[in-house]
C-alpha positions in Angstrom: 0.0 0.0 0.0 1.2 3.4 -1.0 -0.5 6.2 1.1 0.5 8.7 -1.6 -1.6 7.0 -4.3 -3.9 4.3 -2.8 -7.4 5.2 -1.8 -9.6 4.2 1.1 -13.2 4.1 0.0 -15.9 4.4 2.7 -19.4 3.7 1.7 -22.4 4.6 3.9 -26.1 4.2 3.6 -27.0 5.1 0.0 -28.2 3.5 -3.2 -25.1 3.6 -5.3 -25.5 4.6 -9.0 -23.3 3.2 -11.6 -21.4 6.5 -11.8 -20.5 6.3 -8.1 -19.7 2.6 -7.9 -16.1 2.4 -6.6 -13.5 0.5 -8.7 -10.8 -0.3 -6.2 -7.4 -1.3 -7.5 -4.6 -3.2 -5.8 -3.6 -1.5 -2.6 -6.9 0.3 -2.2 -9.2 -0.5 0.8 -12.9 -0.5 1.0 -14.9 0.0 4.2 -18.7 -0.5 4.4 -20.2 1.7 7.1 -23.5 0.1 8.2 -26.0 -0.1 5.3 -23.2 0.7 2.9 -22.6 -3.1 3.0 -25.8 -3.8 1.0 -25.0 -1.0 -1.4 -21.6 -2.4 -2.2 -22.7 -6.0 -2.5 -25.5 -5.0 -4.9 -22.8 -3.9 -7.3 -20.5 -6.9 -6.7 -18.0 -5.0 -4.6 -16.9 -7.0 -1.6 -15.6 -4.6 1.2 -12.4 -5.4 3.0 -14.1 -4.4 6.3 -17.6 -3.8 7.6 -18.1 -1.4 10.6 -21.1 0.0 12.3 -23.8 -0.5 14.9 -25.9 -1.9 11.9 -29.1 -0.2 13.0 -29.7 0.8 9.4 -28.7 -2.5 7.9 -30.8 -4.4 10.4 -28.4 -7.3 11.0 -24.8 -8.1 11.4 -23.4 -8.6 7.9 -22.1 -12.1 6.8 -18.5 -11.0 6.3 -15.2 -12.4 7.8 -14.0 -8.9 8.9 -16.7 -7.1 10.9 -16.4 -4.5 13.7 -19.7 -4.1 15.5 -20.0 -0.8 17.3 -22.4 0.2 20.1 -25.5 2.2 19.2 -24.7 4.8 21.8 -21.2 6.3 20.9 -19.4 9.5 20.3 -18.2 8.7 16.7 -20.6 8.1 13.9 -20.1 5.0 11.8 -18.5 7.2 9.1 -16.1 8.8 11.6 -15.1 5.4 13.0 -14.4 4.1 9.4 -12.3 7.2 8.6 -10.2 6.7 11.8 -9.7 3.1 10.8 -8.5 4.1 7.4 -6.1 6.6 8.9 -4.7 4.0 11.3 -4.0 1.7 8.3 -1.9 4.5 6.8 -4.3 5.9 4.1 -4.4 9.6 3.5 -6.6 9.6 0.4 -10.3 9.0 1.0 -13.5 8.8 -1.1 -16.6 9.0 1.0 -19.9 7.8 -0.5 -23.3 7.8 1.1 -22.7 10.9 3.2 -24.7 13.5 1.2 -28.4 14.0 1.2 -30.8 12.4 3.7 -30.6 13.9 7.1 -29.2 17.5 6.9 -27.2 17.1 10.2 -25.4 14.0 8.8 -24.5 15.9 5.6 -23.2 18.9 7.6 -21.2 16.5 9.9 -19.6 14.8 6.9 -18.7 18.1 5.4 -16.9 19.0 8.7 -15.1 15.7 8.4 -13.4 16.9 5.2 -11.7 19.6 7.2 -10.8 17.3 10.0 -9.2 14.9 7.5 -7.2 17.7 6.1 -5.9 18.5 9.6 -4.7 14.9 9.8 -2.6 15.4 6.6 -5.2 13.7 4.4 -7.8 14.6 1.8 -11.3 13.4 1.4 -13.9 13.7 -1.4 -17.5 13.5 -0.3 -19.4 12.4 -3.4 -23.1 12.1 -3.8 -25.6 12.2 -6.7 -24.0 14.8 -9.1 -22.3 16.7 -6.2 -18.8 16.4 -4.9 -17.0 18.3 -2.0 -13.5 18.4 -0.8 -11.4 20.6 1.5 -8.1 22.4 0.9 -6.0 23.9 3.8 -3.4 26.6 3.7 -0.4 25.9 1.6 -2.2 23.4 -0.7 -3.7 23.7 -4.1 -6.6 21.8 -5.8 -6.3 21.8 -9.5 -9.3 21.1 -11.8 -8.8 19.8 -15.3 -10.2 21.7 -18.3 -12.9 19.1 -18.7 -14.8 20.5 -15.7 -18.1 22.1 -16.4 -20.8 24.0 -14.4 -20.5 25.6 -11.0 -17.9 25.6 -8.3 -18.6 27.1 -4.9 -15.7 28.0 -2.5 -16.5 28.6 1.2 -14.4 29.5 4.2 -14.9 26.7 6.7 -14.7 28.9 9.7 -13.0 32.2 10.9 -11.0 33.5 8.0 -9.0 32.0 5.1 -6.3 34.4 4.0 -4.5 34.5 0.7 -7.3 32.9 -1.3 -6.5 32.6 -4.9 -8.8 31.3 -7.6 -7.5 30.9 -11.2 -9.1 29.7 -14.4 -12.6 30.6 -13.2 -15.1 33.2 -14.3 -14.6 35.1 -11.0 -10.9 35.0 -10.1 -9.4 36.0 -6.8 -5.8 36.9 -5.9 -4.7 36.9 -2.3 -8.3 37.6 -1.0 -9.5 37.0 2.5 -12.7 34.9 2.7 -14.6 34.7 6.0 -17.0 32.1 7.3 -19.8 34.5 7.8 -20.4 35.5 4.1 -20.8 33.3 1.0 -18.8 35.4 -1.5 -17.5 32.3 -3.3 -20.9 30.7 -4.1 -21.6 29.7 -7.7 -18.4 30.5 -9.5 -18.0 28.9 -13.0 -15.6 26.7 -14.8 -14.4 28.1 -18.2 -13.1 25.0 -19.9 -9.5 25.7 -18.9 -7.4 24.4 -16.0 -8.6 26.0 -12.7 -6.9 26.2 -9.3 -8.0 26.9 -5.8 -5.6 27.7 -2.9 -5.2 29.7 0.3 -2.2 30.6 2.4 -3.9 30.1 5.8 -7.2 28.7 6.9 -9.4 26.2 5.3 -11.7 26.2 2.2 -14.6 23.9 1.4 -15.0 23.3 -2.3 -18.4 22.0 -3.7 -19.2 21.4 -7.3 -21.7 19.7 -9.6 -20.3 16.6 -11.3 -21.5 15.4 -14.6 -21.0 11.8 -13.8 -17.3 11.1 -14.6 -15.9 11.9 -11.1 -13.5 9.0 -11.1 -12.0 10.0 -14.4 -11.2 13.4 -13.0 -10.1 12.2 -9.6 -6.4 11.7 -10.3 -6.0 15.4 -11.1 -7.9 16.6 -8.0 -5.6 15.5 -5.2 -4.3 18.6 -3.4 -0.6 19.4 -3.9 
């Protein structure tokens, strides 16, 4: 396993579409979080590990590698799965099944993107036609020219200084974004390479995806 290139996929309670079905390669690791087990098995993807209290699944999965969690706990099933991936050495994560449904779960999973960045990793929270990731100070996320539609850039909290947006309809150069005003909502891709970075603080990036998320993924890891 190479933490600089291999991916930990974590799949929660969602009905996967063909566009979001993970295609793990050698060295990748797949964790089913609760009802994500059924979602994976429906597409013929056998997870390496199943974790959760299994209240959503309704039963303990028939799998040789299961960690059953108590119903009453501080960490959600998704958080526990991410911690497990970090413990195994992974720093690149694709999180599926964490968008939509209960609003508080979606907000919690968006917060996890920033928490992952603080651990030296990066996560992509992908849902039906929507993807989000986080970039912290000193890093840049680069979007390929094939990107279309809208990109929104938010300050996670406090202030993000030295925000620079290039290759977008509304560029910024060394700007300070704050967490109390959505200046960066609904920017647009222009069919050229685009970049998002900041010198300090943390940015949440959310964009609409046309269905070829995995084809673009190799270009989207922050550098």
